[in-house]
KOLMAR-672672 format. One line per 3 residues: number of its first residue (from 0); their letters; for each residue x, y, z of N, C-alpha, C, O. Coordinates in steps of 0.001 Angstrom, whole numbers, plus 500000, padded with zeros to 6 digits. Layout:
<atoms>
NUM = a = X/Y/Z/X/Y/Z/X/Y/Z/X/Y/Z; ...;
</atoms>
This chain:
<atoms>
0 = mad = 500854/498797/500000/500000/500000/500000/500883/501244/500000/501859/501300/500748; 500563/502234/499182/501380/503441/499060/501325/504260/500345/500307/504304/501036; 502438/504899/500638/502512/505770/501815/501859/507107/501473/502394/507884/500682;
3 = tti = 500704/507364/502072/499931/508562/501725/500545/509837/502291/500104/510937/501960; 501571/509696/503151/502205/510903/503696/503224/511487/502728/503691/512607/502937; 503580/510761/501674/504569/511236/500714/503849/511768/499489/503097/511042/498839;
6 = ttm = 504078/513038/499174/503399/513724/498085/504422/514417/497204/505422/514940/497695; 504172/514419/495904/505009/515189/494992/504467/516609/494895/503290/516816/494599; 505329/517577/495145/504907/518977/495050/506091/519855/494673/507247/519444/494772;
9 = tia = 505783/521060/494243/506834/522034/493939/507341/522676/495230/506714/522549/496282; 508471/523358/495142/508968/524108/496304/507935/525161/496713/507692/525359/497903; 507322/525839/495728/506311/526862/496032/505148/526266/496813/504696/526842/497803;
12 = kal = 504672/525122/496371/503548/524464/497053/503963/523999/498439/503180/524087/499386; 505196/523501/498564/505686/523042/499862/505727/524187/500871/505363/524017/502035; 506174/525355/500409/506199/526526/501280/504783/526943/501681/504530/527287/502836;
15 = nea = 503873/526906/500720/502471/527244/500987/501876/526308/502030/501187/526746/502951; 502149/525018/501878/501628/524033/502828/502245/524211/504210/501575/524021/505225; 503526/524577/504247/504182/524813/505535/503557/526000/506254/503320/525946/507461;
18 = lrk = 503290/527068/505514/502645/528239/506115/501241/527885/506599/500828/528297/507683; 500525/527132/505801/499164/526728/506183/499191/525911/507482/498365/526111/508374; 500144/525001/507568/500221/524135/508746/500524/524937/510006/499947/524680/511063;
21 = tle = 501434/525914/509895/501770/526713/511082/500632/527661/511458/500397/527902/512642; 499933/528193/510473/498774/529047/510762/497686/528261/511487/497041/528776/512400; 497490/527009/511072/496481/526160/511715/496873/525800/513140/496028/525736/514032;
24 = adp = 498177/525564/513344/498644/525043/514627/498802/526120/515692/498668/525839/516882; 499087/527353/515273/499436/528399/516253/498740/529705/515879/499083/530316/514866; 497767/530142/516681/497049/531384/516376/497926/532629/516475/497514/533709/516051;
27 = kvi = 499123/532489/517028/500036/533626/517142/500870/533836/515870/501579/534836/515759; 500792/532911/514918/501506/533076/513646/500729/534045/512769/499534/533869/512533; 501428/535080/512286/500826/536097/511427/501710/536284/510205/502933/536359/510328;
30 = lmg = 501102/536360/509030/501855/536614/507806/501678/538066/507407/500578/538610/507502; 502764/538703/506957/502737/540101/506551/503557/540279/505278/504597/539643/505106; 503083/541143/504393/503872/541431/503199/503056/542140/502140/501845/542320/502268;
33 = edi = 503754/542537/501094/503130/543278/499996/502423/542325/499038/503052/541448/498445; 501120/542502/498893/500308/541704/497961/500238/540226/498316/500003/539394/497439; 500440/539883/499597/500422/538460/499952/499002/537946/500219/498784/536739/500319;
36 = gkl = 498039/538869/500332/496689/538470/500698/495859/537988/499531/495937/536822/499144; 495077/538868/498978/494182/538496/497885/494945/537946/496687/494514/536976/496064; 496091/538573/496363/496884/538126/495216/497615/536818/495503/497844/536020/494594;
39 = ggv = 497981/536597/496764/498735/535391/497101/500225/535539/496900/500950/534545/496844; 500694/536789/496788/502120/537044/496580/502500/536971/495116/501820/536329/494315; 503597/537639/494771/504062/537653/493388/504289/536231/492873/503983/535926/491720;
42 = fri = 504829/535359/493738/505108/533974/493336/504028/533015/493825/504182/531799/493716; 502934/533556/494365/501766/532782/494813/502090/531836/495973/501435/530807/496140; 503090/532184/496764/503450/531329/497895/502366/531363/498970/502167/530376/499678;
45 = tdg = 501671/532480/499098/500624/532602/500121/499225/532458/499523/498239/532891/500118; 499151/531854/498358/497878/531713/497657/496826/531000/498523/497073/529911/499042; 495667/531620/498668/494543/531016/499374/494578/531163/500886/493616/530793/501559;
48 = lqk = 495666/531696/501439/495789/531721/502900/494954/532831/503534/494389/532641/504611; 494872/534001/502868/494029/535059/503432/492558/534657/503394/491804/534954/504320; 492158/533989/502332/490766/533539/502212/490400/532591/503352/489288/532638/503879;
51 = dfg = 491347/531730/503727/491065/530712/504737/491306/531186/506164/490672/530684/507093; 492226/532158/506361/492590/532553/507718/492250/534002/508045/492397/534429/509190; 491796/534761/507051/491326/536104/507321/492387/537183/507206/493588/536909/507203;
54 = eer = 491910/538419/507110/492803/539557/506893/493581/539956/508138/494519/540747/508041; 493219/539431/509308/493968/539736/510521/495138/538772/510723/496026/539040/511533; 495146/537661/509997/496254/536702/510090/497171/536779/508875/498363/536489/508979;
57 = vid = 496629/537163/507737/497411/537286/506497/497210/538720/506004/496189/539046/505399; 498202/539567/506273/498020/541008/506197/498737/541602/504989/499950/541461/504836; 497963/542266/504137/498553/543051/503047/499089/544358/503624/498359/545107/504274;
60 = tpl = 500360/544621/503381/500998/545804/503960/501229/546874/502898/501145/546585/501704; 501517/548097/503315/501982/549109/502366/503342/548709/501791/504000/547797/502290; 503749/549417/500725/505063/549171/500127/506112/549897/500962/506602/550960/500581;
63 = aes = 506447/549307/502103/507353/549970/503056/508045/548900/503886/507587/548548/504972; 509157/548386/503361/509832/547250/503997/510302/547564/505416/510202/546714/506301; 510811/548775/505641/511242/549135/506982/510067/549093/507953/510202/548629/509085;
66 = giv = 508934/549574/507508/507732/549544/508335/507225/548134/508579/506745/547820/509668; 507333/547279/507562/506882/545887/507704/507702/545182/508783/507147/544557/509687; 509032/545289/508679/509890/544597/509641/509772/545238/511024/509761/544533/512033;
69 = gta = 509682/546574/511077/509506/547237/512362/508229/546804/513056/508217/546596/514270; 507152/546666/512290/505879/546188/512847/506004/544743/513320/505461/544372/514360; 506725/543930/512544/506926/542532/512935/507687/542432/514254/507388/541575/515086;
72 = igl = 508669/543309/514441/509417/543318/515704/508489/543641/516868/508538/542993/517914; 507641/544652/516677/506679/545005/517718/505725/543872/518033/505423/543620/519199; 505244/543183/517000/504340/542050/517215/505040/540921/517964/504455/540290/518845;
75 = alr = 506308/540673/517601/507065/539614/518277/507250/539936/519755/507203/539042/520601; 507459/541210/520063/507603/541622/521466/506318/541383/522261/506346/541234/523483; 505197/541350/521548/503902/541119/522208/503453/539663/522122/502297/539351/522406;
78 = gyr = 504370/538765/521727/504056/537338/521793/503642/536683/520498/503347/535488/520476; 503616/537438/519420/503250/536853/518123/504475/536266/517426/505614/536503/517828; 504212/535496/516377/505285/534927/515551/505068/535401/514111/504485/534686/513296;
81 = pvv = 505540/536608/513807/505310/537163/512470/506221/536498/511433/507398/536234/511682; 505632/536238/510263/506379/535749/509104/506245/536808/508019/505162/537018/507472; 507338/537463/507718/507348/538597/506799/507804/538130/505422/508778/537386/505310;
84 = eiq = 507114/538556/504386/507587/538309/503026/508145/539598/502436/507447/540611/502373; 509404/539559/502005/509987/540631/501208/509765/540228/499749/510180/539144/499339; 509128/541074/498978/508646/540646/497663/509769/540167/496740/509627/539151/496061;
87 = fdg = 510870/540894/496720/512062/540493/495966/513293/540818/496799/513276/541727/497630; 514362/540060/496565/515610/540215/497307/516108/541654/497364/516520/542122/498426; 516077/542365/496235/516604/543716/496185/515776/544734/496944/516187/545884/497099;
90 = fvf = 514596/544312/497423/513728/545228/498169/513993/545192/499676/513380/545950/500428; 514895/544321/500122/515084/544154/501563/515878/545295/502179/515839/545486/503395; 516602/546059/501357/517561/547005/501929/516931/548172/502681/517559/548656/503622;
93 = pay = 515741/548661/502341/515115/549660/503222/514866/549133/504632/514763/549913/505578; 514767/547794/504777/514544/547193/506093/515839/546747/506758/515811/546235/507877; 516964/546932/506094/518236/546414/506612/518583/547029/507969/519116/546352/508849;
96 = dqi = 518278/548306/508125/518543/548972/509406/517753/548309/510529/518306/548009/511587; 516463/548081/510301/515632/547430/511321/516156/546033/511646/516193/545630/512809; 516562/545292/510602/517024/543915/510793/518330/543878/511581/518476/543085/512511;
99 = vtq = 519279/544741/511207/520620/544687/511787/520687/545347/513163/521299/544805/514083; 520058/546516/513305/520219/547259/514555/519161/546940/515605/519356/547237/516784; 518049/546345/515200/516998/546007/516172/516778/544490/516257/516999/543886/517306;
102 = lak = 516351/543890/515166/515978/542472/515180/517137/541587/515636/516941/540692/516458; 518333/541825/515116/519472/540965/515427/520040/541193/516825/520682/540306/517386; 519808/542371/517386/520517/542745/518611/519653/542776/519864/520188/542791/520972;
105 = mha = 518339/542786/519718/517494/543041/520883/517580/541934/521934/517519/542217/523131; 517720/540683/521505/517826/539566/522448/519056/539740/523333/518979/539581/524551; 520196/540069/522714/521432/540262/523489/521353/541513/524349/521822/541534/525487;
108 = ral = 520748/542559/523783/520644/543826/524513/519797/543664/525774/520008/544352/526773; 518823/542731/525710/517944/542484/526857/518474/541368/527753/517762/540863/528621; 519741/540989/527531/520387/539928/528325/519582/538636/528277/519486/537908/529264;
111 = gki = 519006/538366/527107/518286/537116/526896/516857/537094/527384/516177/536075/527261; 516384/538206/527939/515024/538227/528493/513949/538409/527422/512775/538121/527656; 514360/538888/526248/513413/539125/525157/513720/538170/524012/514880/537990/523640;
114 = klp = 512683/537560/523458/512830/536718/522276/512146/537399/521097/511117/538056/521256; 512728/537235/519919/512152/537832/518707/511991/536754/517629/512828/536638/516734; 510912/535966/517719/510690/534894/516753/510102/535412/515445/508931/535183/515144;
117 = vvi = 510921/536107/514681/510498/536693/513404/511177/535934/512261/512387/535708/512291; 510403/535550/511270/510953/534946/510049/510786/535941/508910/509695/536461/508680; 511873/536196/508207/511817/537073/507035/512089/536233/505798/513216/535793/505571;
120 = rip = 511060/536015/505009/511161/535222/503773/511615/536125/502622/511023/537176/502377; 512661/535706/501929/513198/536512/500836/513410/535631/499601/514304/534785/499611; 512613/535804/498536/512936/535149/497264/514231/535770/496732/514329/536991/496605;
123 = yag = 515228/534924/496422/516532/535501/496083/517164/534810/494890/516717/533760/494428; 518239/535454/494405/519081/534956/493303/518386/535135/491955/517286/535682/491872; 519052/534663/490908/518609/534985/489552/517954/533830/488826/517407/532904/489425;
126 = gig = 518035/533925/487502/517543/532844/486669/516128/532993/486170/515618/532084/485516; 515457/534126/486458/514070/534278/485987/513935/535434/484991/512826/535783/484586; 515062/536022/484600/515006/537096/483606/514363/538363/484118/513674/539058/483372;
129 = ave = 514582/538671/485384/513933/539832/485997/514716/541121/485717/515844/541094/485225; 514087/542232/486044/514711/543536/485858/515569/543878/487077/515661/543091/488019; 516192/545050/487051/517102/545472/488112/516435/545420/489487/515242/545692/489617;
132 = hhs = 517211/545068/490504/516786/544966/491904/515910/543745/492176/515343/543635/493263; 515785/542836/491226/514928/541664/491409/515711/540356/491393/515105/539285/491415; 517035/540413/491356/517835/539184/491252/519129/539296/492048/520212/539024/491530;
135 = esp = 519009/539698/493307/520198/539869/494140/520483/538588/494935/519606/537743/495118; 521723/538468/495399/522107/537370/496293/522812/537968/497515/524037/537909/497618; 522034/538545/498443/522638/539290/499562/522854/538452/500822/522999/539007/501911;
138 = eal = 522876/537126/500689/522883/536279/501885/524083/536518/502793/523949/536437/504014; 525262/536814/502223/526448/537022/503057/526305/538258/503948/526883/538309/505034; 525541/539248/503496/525332/540448/504295/524594/540132/505592/524807/540793/506609;
141 = fah = 523730/539125/505554/522954/538744/506733/523696/537706/507574/523637/537741/508803; 524387/536790/506916/525152/535776/507652/526260/536422/508478/526696/535858/509482; 526716/537601/508062/527778/538321/508770/527281/538925/510086/528087/539273/510950;
144 = iag = 525966/539052/510243/525400/539741/511397/525099/538758/512519/524258/537872/512369; 525792/538921/513648/525516/538083/514814/524088/538330/515291/523612/539465/515309; 523417/537251/515676/522043/537361/516163/521009/536935/515157/519838/536783/515507;
147 = lkv = 521413/536734/513895/520496/536270/512863/520836/534837/512477/522009/534475/512396; 519824/534030/512240/520010/532721/511628/519660/532883/510134/518710/533583/509784; 520431/532237/509279/520245/532383/507828/520210/531003/507192/521165/530237/507316;
150 = vsp = 519115/530683/506511/518965/529358/505907/518415/529479/504487/517844/530503/504113; 518602/528402/503697/518082/528382/502327/517838/526940/501887/518790/526169/501762; 516586/526562/501652/516290/525202/501185/516573/525060/499689/516571/526040/498944;
153 = anp = 516814/523829/499272/517123/523570/497861/516132/522623/497200/516218/522380/495997; 515189/522084/497976/514235/521115/497427/512920/521211/498192/512880/521824/499258; 511838/520618/497672/510536/520749/498335/510497/520177/499749/509859/520760/500625;
156 = qda = 511162/519053/499989/511170/518457/501326/511750/519429/502344/511172/519635/503411; 512886/520022/502018/513492/520982/502941/512666/522255/503043/512548/522825/504128; 512090/522713/501932/511250/523912/501975/510099/523721/502963/509796/524612/503756;
159 = ywm = 509470/522565/502906/508318/522260/503763/508711/522247/505236/508045/522869/506064; 509792/521540/505564/510146/521374/506972/510946/522537/507520/510727/522957/508656; 511881/523072/506722/512735/524143/507237/511940/525402/507542/512259/526108/508499;
162 = lqq = 510903/525704/506745/510101/526890/507037/509333/526711/508340/509229/527653/509126; 508801/525534/508578/508118/525292/509848/509090/525396/511022/508766/525975/512059; 510276/524832/510849/511274/524911/511918/511684/526356/512193/511882/526747/513343;
165 = aih = 511808/527141/511128/512171/528553/511284/511089/529307/512058/511396/530116/512934; 509835/529042/511733/508719/529725/512403/508639/529315/513876/508292/530129/514732; 508959/528055/514165/508928/527579/515554/510118/528085/516362/510078/528067/517592;
168 = sdd = 511158/528528/515700/512368/528988/516387/512109/530297/517127/511337/531138/516668; 512760/530460/518274/512645/531707/519028/513626/532768/518533/513601/533905/519005; 514486/532402/517587/515470/533340/517042/514964/533953/515742/514149/533342/515052;
171 = pvi = 515434/535151/515397/515120/535705/514077/515788/534871/512989/516974/534556/513082; 515022/534514/511958/515541/533689/510869/515325/534404/509536/514209/534806/509205; 516403/534555/508784/516305/535052/507412/516196/533826/506510/517123/533020/506434;
174 = ffe = 515080/533693/505840/514753/532473/505087/514815/532783/503592/513875/533331/503016; 515944/532420/502977/516158/532710/501558/515576/531596/500695/515933/530426/500836; 514668/531986/499794/514009/531022/498913/514538/531190/497486/514424/532276/496918;
177 = pkr = 515114/530137/496895/515674/530240/495538/514568/530356/494498/513949/529360/494122; 514327/531576/494040/513108/531821/493264/513039/531050/491950/511949/530689/491508; 514183/530793/491320/514102/530060/490057/513860/528566/490264/513662/527827/489300;
180 = ryw = 513877/528127/491519/513569/526723/491830/512138/526546/492348/511742/525427/492675; 511363/527620/492427/510017/527529/492983/509183/526430/492318/508350/525800/492970; 509405/526204/491033/508554/525265/490299/509202/523896/490131/508646/523026/489460;
183 = dkg = 510379/523696/490738/510996/522369/490734/510184/521437/491621/509752/521822/492707; 509979/520214/491156/509159/519249/491887/510024/518230/492617/511148/517939/492209; 509478/517699/493698/510145/516643/494452/509177/516047/495451/508068/516549/495634;
186 = qvd = 509599/514981/496091/508745/514319/497066/508865/514982/498434/509949/515374/498865; 507729/515092/499096/507676/515641/500452/506982/514620/501349/505853/514207/501084; 507666/514226/502399/507088/513342/503409/506595/514211/504562/507385/514718/505359;
189 = tea = 505293/514370/504636/504713/515278/505625/504697/514685/507039/504298/515361/507988; 505126/513435/507182/505207/512822/508504/506644/512494/508885/506883/511808/509878; 507599/512979/508105/509001/512675/508369/509468/513352/509661/508854/514303/510146;
192 = ipa = 510564/512834/510195/511247/513524/511288/512354/514340/510630/513353/513775/510183; 512190/515665/510564/513167/516470/509813/514509/516553/510517/514594/516446/511740; 515561/516746/509722/516895/516980/510288/516895/518321/511004/516051/519170/510716;
195 = plh = 517821/518529/511928/517933/519848/512571/518076/520949/511527/518692/520748/510480; 517502/522114/511822/517427/523210/510852/518787/523609/510305/518903/523960/509131; 519817/523560/511143/521119/524093/510733/522139/522994/510416/523349/523217/510474;
198 = qar = 521633/521814/510083/522506/520694/509741/522599/520536/508228/521582/520519/507534; 523836/520421/507719/524033/520199/506287/523612/518778/505918/523459/517913/506780; 523428/518559/504611/522960/517262/504116/523857/516808/502971/524160/517584/502065;
201 = tar = 524270/515571/503015/525015/515018/501884/524011/514580/500827/523330/513566/500985; 523926/515353/499748/522926/515112/498716/523351/514019/497738/522514/513413/497070; 524665/513772/497661/525183/512719/496792/526531/512275/497339/527377/513104/497674;
204 = qgt = 526727/510970/497429/527986/510424/497919/529038/510426/496816/528720/510235/495642; 530295/510646/497204/531388/510610/496243/532707/510448/496968/532753/510508/498197; 533784/510245/496219/535087/509962/496832/536216/510858/496342/537247/510951/497009;
207 = dlt = 536055/511528/495185/537183/512237/494571/537246/513721/494914/538330/514302/494945; 536095/514340/495172/536034/515790/495395/534677/516125/495986/533673/515487/495672; 534658/517142/496853/533402/517612/497443/532956/518908/496780/533737/519852/496653;
210 = laa = 531706/518948/496362/531054/520183/495917/530140/520639/497044/529265/519885/497471; 530330/521866/497532/529475/522412/498579/528649/523557/498007/529190/524447/497352; 527351/523537/498249/526457/524558/497692/525236/524692/498593/525070/523944/499557;
213 = ygp = 524392/525651/498263/523132/525833/498974/522135/526466/498007/522522/527019/496977; 520860/526382/498345/519823/527039/497540/519854/526656/496080/519860/525469/495755; 519874/527649/495177/519711/527367/493742/520856/526587/493124/520675/525964/492078;
216 = mvk = 522039/526602/493746/523206/525962/493140/523323/524480/493464/524155/523794/492871; 522524/523970/494379/522591/522541/494699/522233/521707/493472/522899/520715/493177; 521200/522104/492769/520791/521372/491567/521898/521391/490518/522158/520374/489875;
219 = vcl = 522555/522542/490339/523656/522650/489376/524789/521704/489767/525380/521052/488906; 525091/521627/491058/526171/520750/491521/525814/519280/491345/526680/518469/491016; 524565/518932/491557/524139/517550/491325/524247/517190/489846/524627/516072/489497;
222 = eaa = 523910/518144/488982/524052/517923/487542/525534/517789/487163/525894/516979/486308; 526381/518588/487806/527823/518503/487548/528370/517152/487986/529201/516559/487298; 527904/516669/489129/528354/515369/489619/527928/514244/488684/528680/513297/488450;
225 = aaa = 526710/514360/488151/526236/513345/487200/527062/513373/485919/527390/512324/485365; 527400/514579/485449/528218/514710/484240/529631/514177/484481/530206/513526/483609; 530187/514450/485654/531548/513995/485969/531610/512476/486085/532630/511860/485775;
228 = eee = 530510/511883/486533/530488/510424/486675/530715/509727/485330/531304/508648/485272; 530239/510356/484251/530423/509781/482920/531902/509756/482524/532301/509001/481638; 532713/510589/483190/534155/510604/482928/534931/509841/483997/536156/509933/484077;
231 = grs = 534206/509094/484812/534859/508268/485821/535230/508987/487096/536040/508486/487877; 534644/510170/487324/534948/510930/488529/533783/510864/489510/532618/510966/489127; 534123/510693/490773/533117/510533/491814/533074/511789/492687/533969/512020/493500;
234 = lev = 532034/512590/492511/531915/513853/493246/530855/513734/494334/529753/513237/494101; 531215/514203/495528/530257/514268/496623/529635/515660/496638/530341/516653/496464; 528325/515743/496844/527630/517033/496892/527060/517241/498292/526262/516439/498777;
237 = vdl = 527481/518327/498930/526972/518676/500256/526079/519906/500124/526528/520972/499703; 524815/519744/500489/523857/520856/500539/523972/521483/501930/523574/520875/502924; 524512/522689/501996/524786/523324/503294/523504/523640/504067/523481/523530/505292;
240 = rsl = 522438/524031/503365/521126/524326/503935/521123/525562/504841/520225/526398/504742; 522107/525679/505708/522185/526805/506643/523502/527542/506432/524558/526920/506317; 523433/528874/506383/524629/529700/506215/525080/530325/507523/526244/530700/507666;
243 = spl = 524177/530439/508467/524534/530921/509801/523532/530343/510800/522373/530755/510814; 523962/529396/511634/525315/528849/511676/525591/527908/510504/524666/527379/509887; 526878/527707/510207/527308/526791/509156/527740/525469/509780/528458/525450/510779;
246 = dfd = 527306/524389/509196/527647/523059/509696/529008/522635/509128/529088/521891/508151; 530059/523125/509759/531401/522799/509283/531780/521343/509564/532642/520790/508881; 531148/520719/510560/531504/519340/510893/531170/518390/509749/531990/517552/509372;
249 = tlq = 529950/518523/509190/529559/517668/508062/530465/517912/506867/530879/516969/506193; 530772/519174/506604/531620/519513/505473/533047/519006/505695/533678/518486/504775; 533540/519157/506901/534888/518686/507211/534994/517175/506993/535972/516698/506416;
252 = asv = 534008/516434/507446/534029/514976/507278/534082/514601/505801/534782/513666/505413; 533336/515339/504984/533342/515066/503543/534710/515367/502933/535232/514574/502150; 535288/516513/503292/536570/516920/502706/537704/516010/503174/538630/515733/502412;
255 = ekt = 537636/515546/504418/538658/514609/504877/538609/513304/504078/539621/512622/503916; 537422/512973/503587/537273/511768/502767/537755/511987/501336/538432/511131/500766; 537401/513150/500751/537679/513369/499319/538997/514096/499065/539620/513897/498022;
258 = grl = 539431/514939/500010/540687/515656/499854/540613/516914/499015/541614/517612/498856; 539440/517214/498476/539301/518398/497613/537927/519026/497832/536951/518329/498108; 537863/520363/497702/536594/521074/497904/536453/522196/496896/537374/522985/496685;
261 = vvv = 535278/522255/496273/534877/523389/495439/533567/523920/496022/532595/523177/496157; 533547/525205/496364/532344/525846/496915/531657/526634/495810/532306/527377/495073; 530344/526471/495695/529595/527081/494598/528430/527894/495146/527620/527380/495918;
264 = hea = 528344/529172/494747/527162/529980/495062/526963/531033/493978/527899/531382/493259; 525741/531533/493870/525424/532534/492847/525992/533897/493192/526330/534669/492294; 526102/534205/494461/526604/535506/494888/528041/535699/494411/528750/534721/494175;
267 = pvf = 528477/536945/494268/529863/537183/493863/530855/536451/494756/530643/536319/495961; 531941/535978/494151/532964/535247/494889/533637/536144/495921/533943/535695/497026; 533869/537407/495572/534604/538323/496446/533860/538529/497766/532735/539028/497785;
270 = lgt = 534503/538138/498867/533927/538264/500212/532585/537539/500357/531758/537930/501180; 532372/536506/499575/531141/535731/499653/531221/534627/500702/532234/534485/501386; 530150/533849/500824/530107/532745/501781/531239/531757/501541/531789/531188/502484;
273 = gae = 531584/531558/500268/532645/530622/499931/533988/530998/500525/534811/530121/500789; 534227/532288/500743/535497/532736/501324/535622/532246/502765/536676/531751/503164; 534558/532381/503541/534569/531892/504922/534732/530382/504959/535492/529851/505769;
276 = iaa = 534013/529690/504076/534108/528227/504038/535529/527796/503668/536087/526886/504281; 536106/528451/502668/537464/528099/502247/538455/528287/503391/539324/527443/503609; 538324/529398/504124/539240/529670/505228/539084/528634/506337/540076/528095/506828;
279 = rit = 537848/528355/506730/537613/527419/507838/538047/525994/507475/538669/525306/508285; 537721/525559/506263/538079/524196/505862/539592/524068/505695/540159/523014/505984; 540247/525124/505234/541710/525089/505156/542318/524952/506548/543281/524208/506733;
282 = erc = 541765/525660/507524/542241/525541/508901/542001/524139/509464/542867/523565/510125; 540817/523603/509193/540424/522330/509794/541039/521119/509072/541326/520099/509697; 541234/521240/507770/541577/520068/506954/542918/520213/506238/543149/519566/505217;
285 = fyh = 543803/521060/506769/545032/521384/506047/545808/520145/505604/546291/520089/504473; 545929/519163/506477/546748/517992/506161/545981/516942/505359/546555/515932/504954; 544683/517175/505126/543895/516274/504274/543736/516809/502855/543452/516048/501930;
288 = lqa = 543919/518113/502684/543675/518723/501372/544768/518358/500381/545959/518463/500671; 544330/517927/499203/545256/517618/498107/545293/518735/497073/546049/518666/496103; 544474/519770/497282/544418/520919/496377/543843/522094/497153/543163/521890/498158;
291 = pvl = 544103/523327/496706/543465/524474/497361/541948/524399/497251/541416/523835/496294; 541257/524966/498229/539800/525095/498119/539502/526125/497037/539996/527251/497089; 538692/525733/496055/538336/526631/494955/536902/527110/495106/536069/526439/495715;
294 = rvg = 536623/528294/494535/535291/528892/494634/534749/529212/493244/535478/529656/492358; 533465/528976/493084/532761/529315/491848/531559/530171/492235/530778/529787/493105; 531408/531330/491591/530279/532199/491931/530041/533248/490879/530580/533186/489774;
297 = gfh = 529217/534221/491244/528947/535335/490345/530139/536273/490287/531076/536147/491076; 530102/537206/489359/531179/538169/489193/530974/539363/490129/529852/539653/490544; 532068/540045/490452/531999/541207/491351/531537/542417/490539/532302/543342/490266;
300 = apy = 530277/542374/490169/529687/543408/489309/528193/543457/489596/527619/542462/490040; 527553/544598/489348/526097/544646/489509/525429/543580/488656/525906/543248/487570; 524322/543046/489158/523608/541995/488426/523223/542518/487043/522694/543624/486936;
303 = ppa = 523476/541752/485990/523305/542259/484624/521855/542209/484148/521003/541616/484808; 521576/542834/483000/520258/542682/482377/519981/541211/482064/520897/540392/481982; 518705/540901/481894/518287/539504/481756/519006/538775/480625/519316/537589/480745;
306 = rle = 519270/539482/479528/519876/538796/478380/521307/538340/478655/521856/537537/477901; 521924/538851/479743/523294/538468/480089/523350/537517/481288/524432/537160/481753; 522190/537115/481779/522146/536249/482958/522960/534966/482774/523685/534545/483676;
309 = eey = 522830/534360/481608/523506/533091/481363/525017/533224/481487/525696/532282/481897; 525547/534403/481129/526990/534628/481233/527406/534903/482678/528521/534579/483086; 526505/535497/483438/526815/535899/484810/526702/534723/485789/527570/534530/486639;
312 = lpg = 525638/533951/485661/525362/532904/486646/526309/531719/486496/526599/531297/485377; 526791/531179/487613/527602/529963/487522/526748/528822/486974/525640/528573/487450; 527277/528143/485978/526565/527027/485381/527424/525785/485381/528484/525738/486006;
315 = ldr = 526953/524785/484672/527629/523492/484625/529086/523630/484187/529971/523027/484795; 529345/524412/483144/530701/524524/482613/531671/525112/483629/532788/524616/483778; 531251/526171/484332/532143/526800/485306/532405/525900/486503/533508/525896/487049;
318 = vld = 531399/525139/486915/531600/524208/488025/532552/523090/487603/533473/522746/488344; 532333/522525/486417/533189/521429/485949/534612/521909/485668/535562/521142/485824; 534769/523165/485257/536113/523719/485066/536858/523766/486400/538040/523430/486463;
321 = avd = 536167/524181/487466/536792/524214/488778/537122/522801/489267/538150/522584/489909; 536258/521859/488964/536523/520462/489309/537797/519980/488610/538649/519341/489227; 537914/520289/487334/539104/519901/486573/540363/520507/487198/541377/519827/487353;
324 = ral = 540286/521799/487556/541455/522471/488121/541845/521870/489477/543029/521705/489771; 540836/521542/490302/541119/520951/491612/541731/519554/491480/542656/519196/492209; 541203/518778/490542/541713/517425/490352/543068/517389/489659/543745/516362/489684;
327 = ay = 543474/518497/489039/544747/518547/488327/545933/518711/489279/547076/518488/488880; 545676/519099/490535/546782/519285/491481/547383/517933/491846/548329/517869/492632;
</atoms>
């Protein structure tokens, strides 16, 4: 008999179901954002939720990100669990002051007496042919800030469980959603026991080299590993899932096995997440490394017009080129 708890759904649907489940379970969960109510959000992640839970639980806000996050902080102080949607990644910066100087610091400033269980959902990265300010990868800016947790799912199963875990967390969580993967399908086990929110996952076993990625680049790395297998190379793929905190233990174990690491992300390589990973893994695995840790990412330039996206975004060729260079040592 088929297991009825396992369903095939898109990442978008998985996120919608996760929000629905938390709204049903906890009357203190409130959704806030631009056009998230009647419209269901630009990407329809909140589709149908205002109709079912009302305008006091699923709130259409003005176009004012600083005000949205500031209001969420106030609600959290009064015992609510606000889930904020930033419509596009490039729109988060008016709220950056609220996030960095208030949301991230208030728990420490209150000597632990105040909790701020706020989730900020941000569709991020490129690949959809959007206009300026709609395809940013600002995750390193948030991971750098003490007091914030930063995560990014890469598949529907993780989208479903990680969003619920983020909402249940008493810490502020920046939840980056890879927008070009919203329509990717996968199986979701709604009765599974999920892994801890900040634990990395080995998405593919291998022996020759480790590819580390998160969010939209996990799929690219899995495709690279499949392509490399045809040439007799065995690549391990580690889905980091969380950027702050980072699960260096899982990554270290993989690198000690393979001896080589290539870190892949869409954000520019310069001062990106890959730089921290390269430094930490070099410190931890110096005597196991057979090659320098290499990084593959976007260029240190403003995000280009849509017609140049293919040249800007790391793809299969750039990942496999780095694999070749690492294996050549």
